[in-house]
ROKOLVEX-394223 format. One line per field, with one value per residue (C-alpha): x, y, z. Coordinates in steps of 0.05 Angstrom, whole numbers, plus 5000, padded with zeros to 4 digits. Each point is the difference from the previous one (the first is absolute). Example, Ala and Ser with C-alpha at 12.3 -4.5 7.8 and 13.67 -1.06 7.14 Angstrom:
<pts>
px = [5246,5027]
py = [4910,5069]
pz = [5156,4987]
</pts>
This chain:
<pts>
px = [7550,4958,5015,4992,4936,5009,4982,4944,5039,5054,4944,4969,4919,4974,4952,4934,4970,4979,5069,5041,4951,5014,5067,5014,4960,5032,5070,4972,4977,5067,5030,4953,5027,5061,5009,4949,5041,5068,4950,4956,5078,5013,4935,5003,5074,4985,4942,5052,5049,4945,4976,5067,5012,4933,5014,5064,4975,4952,5050,5046,4937,4981,5068,5009,4928,5017,5066,4960,4944,5057,5031,4936,4975,5069,4992,4948,5014,5051,4956,4955,5052,5019,4931,4984,5028,5053,4981,5030,4951,4944,5005,5001,4927,4983,4992,5026,4977,5026,4952,4991,4985,5070,5033,4946,5013,5070,4998,4959,4935,4927,4942,4945,4932,4956,5039,5027,5060,5071,5020,5063,4992,4989,4941,4965,4953,5002,4941,4955,5022,4984,4928,4984,5017,4955,4947,5018,5015,5013,4993,5042,5002,5034,4935,4935,4969,5026,5022,5072,5009,5067,5036,5020,5078,4977,4964,5064,5048,4953,5008,4941,4924,4966,4927,4959,4930,4970,4992,5080,5014,4952,5029,5069,4981,4980,5070,5031,4964,5008,5076,5007,4972,5041,5055,4987,4982,5068,5047,5018,5023,4935,4992,5002,4938,4957,5020,4982,4937,4988,4994,4952,4956,4998,4977,4948,4967,5008,4962,4946,4985,4949,4973,5053,4997,5053,5017,5007,5064,5015,5064,5061,5058,5089,5050,5026,5067,4989,5043,5010,4981]
py = [3969,4960,4988,4934,4992,4994,4934,5018,4955,5057,5044,5000,4998,5057,4996,5020,5048,4955,4961,5061,5028,4934,4991,5076,4985,4944,5034,5057,4951,4966,5063,5027,4925,5015,5070,4975,4945,5045,5056,4940,4968,5068,5014,4933,5010,5072,4971,4956,5046,5045,4939,4979,5080,4996,4943,5024,5064,4963,4956,5066,5036,4941,4995,5072,5004,4934,5041,5060,4964,4967,5065,5031,4943,5004,5073,4986,4954,5044,5063,4948,4983,5078,5009,4936,5017,4955,4944,5049,5059,4948,4985,5066,4997,4953,5023,5072,5028,4941,4967,5055,5065,5022,4967,5033,5070,4987,4986,5056,4969,5033,4976,4999,5001,4973,4933,4994,4984,5034,5017,5017,5063,4953,4972,5064,5035,5068,5037,4941,4993,5070,5002,4944,5025,5057,4959,4987,5007,4928,4975,4941,4967,4951,4962,4981,5036,5070,5027,5010,5042,4998,5053,4982,4990,4961,4956,4993,4986,4947,4924,4977,4998,5069,5009,5044,5010,4955,5067,5010,4921,5020,5062,4960,4955,5059,5029,4942,4979,5073,5000,4938,5028,5057,4962,4954,5063,5027,4947,5012,4955,4967,4980,4924,4996,5048,4956,4930,4969,4983,5071,5011,4939,5029,5066,4964,4966,5068,5035,4937,5003,5058,4979,5035,5070,5042,5036,4931,4985,4925,5014,4980,5015,4995,5046,4961,5009,4975,4989,5057,4957]
pz = [1692,5046,5074,5029,5033,5080,5033,5050,5055,5004,5035,5061,4984,5020,5071,5006,5042,5055,5000,5009,5058,5030,4996,5027,5053,5021,4987,5046,5050,4996,5021,5055,5035,4980,5034,5064,5024,5019,5027,5043,5026,5019,5041,5038,5013,5028,5037,5031,5015,5031,5037,5033,5019,5040,5040,5011,5021,5048,5038,5006,5035,5036,5030,5015,5031,5046,5020,5024,5027,5051,5011,5017,5050,5032,5011,5027,5042,5028,5014,5038,5046,5015,5011,5041,5076,5029,5049,5059,4972,4999,5068,5029,4983,5040,5071,4985,5062,5041,5052,5056,5006,5017,4940,4958,5026,4989,4928,4987,4988,5007,5049,4955,5045,4947,4977,5080,4976,4995,4925,4962,4965,4930,5026,5038,4958,5031,4965,5008,5076,5017,4955,5050,5063,4988,5014,5068,5056,5006,5080,5015,5074,5036,5025,4971,5048,4969,5066,4980,4946,4961,4956,4926,5028,5056,4951,4953,5062,5029,4992,5017,4974,4999,4993,4952,4970,4951,4947,5007,4977,4941,4974,5019,4941,4949,5018,4980,4937,4979,5021,4958,4942,4998,5006,4947,4947,5020,4997,5073,5054,5052,5059,5006,5051,4951,4941,5028,4982,5075,5022,4942,5020,5073,4975,4953,5062,5049,4942,4990,5073,5002,5072,5051,5006,4972,5070,5032,5028,4975,4962,5034,4957,5003,4969,4933,4979,4930,4940,4946,4930]
</pts>
């Protein structure tokens, strides 16, 4: 019994090895691209979400920091107002000892021999004053001829010119500069006269003039009632 011969058209021709490898390679590449596209989309989507969340977090953080900064500035301002003395309190340091020895005594001020001024307790450096008083005694006179010597109490109450030596004025300048530096260093209040540039310039001229003997009776002084700044 014979069978009919099969037509070659009913069968797919066999592929060569090169063709099979080529087709397999295309199929693999196609599959790789097919699988990579969804993954890439997911990565892009995730990156967008992360970027969006980062932007939102940045905005929220910026707002929070701004709010706290405003709140902090408000608190600092309130603290400054509390520390800053009131206008009436500030005025109390302008001529705190009044303008006479009687007023100064009544207000509890101290006569500072070395600054030749009535000082409020806040502007009186007791330790420094004692240190410089030990370099005395300091002599004061009612006249340039030095015939009428005066006590410290008499000088403090005198409303007129008093005479003393050049040596006193030189030491007075040194005392003032040291008192000013100590007050600045410690954050203390300061005698407005000693702190002024006019006083520094006067002392500079006196110290620069070395032609006058230290014991010469050339210094005219008067008692001051400075502010305490």
